[in-house]
C-alpha positions as CSV (number, residue, x, y, z in Angstrom):
1,M,152.1,339.9,134.9
2,A,149.2,341.7,133.3
3,F,147.7,344.9,134.6
4,P,145.0,344.2,137.3
5,V,141.6,344.4,135.7
6,R,140.1,345.3,139.0
7,L,141.7,348.8,138.7
8,L,139.7,349.6,135.6
9,S,136.2,351.0,135.6
10,V,133.2,349.0,134.4
11,D,133.0,348.8,130.5
12,E,136.3,350.6,130.2
13,E,138.2,349.5,127.1
14,V,142.0,349.5,127.0
15,A,143.5,350.7,123.8
16,V,147.2,350.8,124.8
17,E,148.8,348.7,127.6
18,T,152.6,348.7,128.0
19,R,155.4,348.7,130.4
20,P,158.4,351.1,130.2
21,H,160.8,350.4,127.4
22,W,163.7,347.9,128.2
23,A,166.0,350.9,128.2
24,Y,164.5,351.8,131.6
25,A,166.7,349.1,133.2
26,A,169.4,348.8,130.6
27,A,172.0,350.9,132.5
28,Q,171.8,349.0,135.8
29,V,171.7,345.6,134.2
30,S,174.7,346.5,132.0
31,A,176.7,347.7,134.9
32,F,176.0,344.5,136.8
33,V,177.0,342.3,133.9
34,A,180.2,344.4,133.4
35,L,181.2,344.0,137.1
36,V,180.5,340.3,137.2
37,T,182.6,339.9,134.0
38,A,185.4,341.9,135.7
39,V,185.3,339.7,138.8
40,I,185.5,336.5,136.6
41,C,188.4,337.9,134.5
42,V,190.4,339.0,137.6
43,T,190.0,335.8,139.5
44,V,190.6,333.5,136.5
45,V,193.0,335.3,134.2
46,V,195.1,337.4,136.6
47,E,196.7,335.0,139.1
48,S,198.5,337.6,141.2
49,F,195.7,340.2,141.4
50,P,195.5,341.6,145.0
51,L,192.8,340.1,147.1
52,P,191.5,343.4,148.5
53,A,190.9,344.6,144.9
54,I,189.0,341.4,144.1
55,V,186.8,341.9,147.3
56,T,186.2,345.5,146.3
57,I,185.0,344.6,142.8
58,G,182.9,341.8,144.3
59,V,181.2,344.2,146.7
60,M,180.5,346.6,143.8
61,A,179.0,343.8,141.8
62,G,176.8,342.9,144.7
63,I,175.6,346.5,145.1
64,S,175.0,346.7,141.3
65,A,173.0,343.4,141.5
66,V,170.7,344.9,144.1
67,G,170.2,348.1,142.1
68,A,169.5,346.1,138.9
69,G,167.1,343.9,140.8
70,I,165.2,346.8,142.2
71,R,165.0,348.4,138.8
72,L,163.7,345.2,137.2
73,V,161.0,344.8,139.8
74,R,159.9,348.4,139.3
75,W,159.9,347.9,135.5
76,A,157.7,344.7,135.9
77,N,155.2,346.6,138.1
78,T,154.9,349.8,136.1
79,Y,152.2,350.3,133.5
80,Y,151.2,352.9,131.0
81,L,147.6,352.6,129.9
82,V,145.5,354.5,127.4
83,T,141.8,353.6,127.6
84,D,138.7,355.1,126.0
85,R,138.4,357.3,129.0
86,R,141.8,358.2,130.4
87,I,145.6,358.0,130.4
88,V,146.9,356.1,133.4
89,H,150.4,355.7,134.8
90,W,150.4,353.0,137.5
91,K,153.2,351.8,139.8
92,G,153.0,348.7,141.9
93,V,156.0,348.7,144.3
94,P,155.3,348.3,147.2
95,R,151.7,349.2,146.7
96,W,149.5,350.3,143.8
97,R,149.4,354.0,143.2
98,G,148.9,355.9,140.0
99,V,148.4,359.2,138.2
100,E,145.7,359.5,135.6
101,L,144.2,362.2,133.3
102,G,140.8,362.0,131.5
103,L,141.0,362.1,127.7
104,D,138.6,365.1,127.8
105,L,141.2,367.0,129.8
106,V,144.1,366.4,127.5
107,D,145.1,369.5,125.7
108,E,148.3,368.6,123.9
109,I,150.9,365.8,123.9
110,A,154.5,366.4,123.0
111,V,157.1,363.7,122.2
112,D,160.6,364.2,123.6
113,Q,163.3,361.9,122.1
114,T,167.1,362.0,121.8
115,I,168.8,360.6,118.8
116,S,169.7,357.4,120.6
117,Q,166.1,357.0,121.9
118,R,164.8,357.3,118.3
119,L,167.0,354.4,117.3
120,V,165.6,352.1,119.9
121,G,162.0,353.4,119.7
122,V,161.5,355.0,123.1
123,G,160.7,358.5,124.3
124,T,159.0,360.7,126.8
125,L,155.4,361.9,126.5
126,A,154.6,365.4,127.9
127,V,150.9,365.5,128.4
128,R,149.4,368.9,129.1
129,S,146.1,369.3,130.9
130,V,143.5,371.9,129.8
131,V,142.6,372.6,133.4
132,D,145.7,373.7,135.2
133,R,148.1,373.6,132.2
134,H,150.2,371.2,134.2
135,V,152.5,368.9,132.2
136,R,152.7,365.2,133.2
137,R,155.7,363.5,131.9
138,L,155.7,359.7,131.1
139,A,159.2,358.5,130.6
140,Y,160.5,355.5,128.7
141,V,157.3,355.0,126.7
142,P,157.7,352.5,123.8
143,R,156.7,353.9,120.4
144,P,155.7,357.2,121.8
145,E,154.5,358.7,118.5
146,A,152.0,355.8,118.0
147,V,150.7,356.2,121.6
148,R,150.2,359.9,121.0
149,Q,148.2,359.3,117.7
150,E,146.1,356.7,119.5
151,V,145.2,359.2,122.2
152,Y,144.2,361.7,119.5
153,R,142.1,359.1,117.7
154,L,140.2,358.2,120.9
155,Q,139.6,361.9,121.5
156,R,138.1,362.3,118.1
157,E,135.8,359.3,118.5
158,A,134.6,360.6,121.9
159,E,133.8,364.0,120.4
160,Q,131.9,362.4,117.5
161,Q,130.0,360.2,119.9
162,A,129.1,363.2,122.1
163,V,127.8,365.1,119.0
164,A,125.8,362.0,118.0
165,D,124.3,361.7,121.5
166,T,123.2,365.3,121.5
167,A,121.7,365.3,118.0
168,P,117.9,365.5,117.8
169,P,116.1,362.3,116.9
170,P,114.9,361.9,113.3
171,A,111.4,363.1,112.5
172,T,108.7,360.5,112.7
173,L,105.6,360.2,110.6
174,S,102.4,361.8,111.9
175,G,99.3,359.7,112.2
176,D,97.6,361.2,109.1
177,E,100.7,361.0,106.9
178,P,100.7,358.2,104.3
179,V,102.9,355.3,105.3
180,E,104.3,354.9,101.8
181,S,106.0,358.3,102.1
182,A,108.5,356.7,104.4
183,L,109.6,354.3,101.7
184,D,111.5,355.2,98.5
185,I,109.7,354.7,95.2
186,P,111.5,351.5,94.1
187,D,110.5,349.8,97.4
188,Q,106.9,350.9,96.9
189,I,106.9,349.4,93.4
190,R,108.3,346.1,94.7
191,K,105.7,346.0,97.4
192,L,102.9,346.6,94.9
193,W,104.1,343.8,92.7
194,D,104.1,341.5,95.7
195,L,100.5,342.4,96.1
196,V,99.9,341.5,92.5
197,E,101.4,338.1,93.0
198,L,99.2,337.5,96.0
199,G,96.1,338.4,93.9
200,I,95.3,341.4,96.0
201,V,96.0,344.0,93.3
202,S,95.4,343.6,89.6
203,E,98.0,344.2,87.0
204,A,96.1,347.2,85.7
205,E,96.0,348.7,89.1
206,F,99.7,348.0,89.5
207,E,100.6,349.7,86.2
208,A,98.5,352.7,87.1
209,K,100.1,353.1,90.5
210,K,103.5,352.5,89.0
211,R,103.1,355.3,86.5
212,D,102.0,357.6,89.3
213,L,105.0,356.8,91.4
214,L,107.5,357.1,88.5
215,R,106.1,360.6,87.8
216,R,107.4,361.6,91.3
217,L,111.0,360.8,90.4
């Protein structure tokens, strides 16, 4: 299930779109598998195992199954997005709700990883806002260092674009300024030769003008 496009702004480009890492649901799913395995082993291998104990393990397996199912549904409906405008954390159970922060308001991003998280490529991003200095924590982010670098890259591009948008336009030629001053000298020479081939300018005139242009180099 992809992130709903209707939740994005017009012309907003997505740079990173990901769900939480599989480690988000690993504990609940592992517990459920372990309890189911225990029930099978007890009922098949151990013939004289007490029935109340079997029932107890079965109930625990059922509860674990519910917990694992809820965790998987939340995982499937949770998204981390980085666009050219903002960082978004959306959750979709039971309804869509999210937290977002504009890229221009991001002051610093820290990566928090344990040793085991580094081995599987997951971590927590601590995003600090320049406005209220509040830190928003995004947990179980896959490849967190790559996501952080992507945010910084988008920030640099936005800053460069802002500078380009505010730069004054290039100077234009005035009405009495020779048009040929807007061309470099090699282009002027080529254009003069085109006039020679068309019979508009003689070769003598071309050579004289060419010498004059070359003296300007």
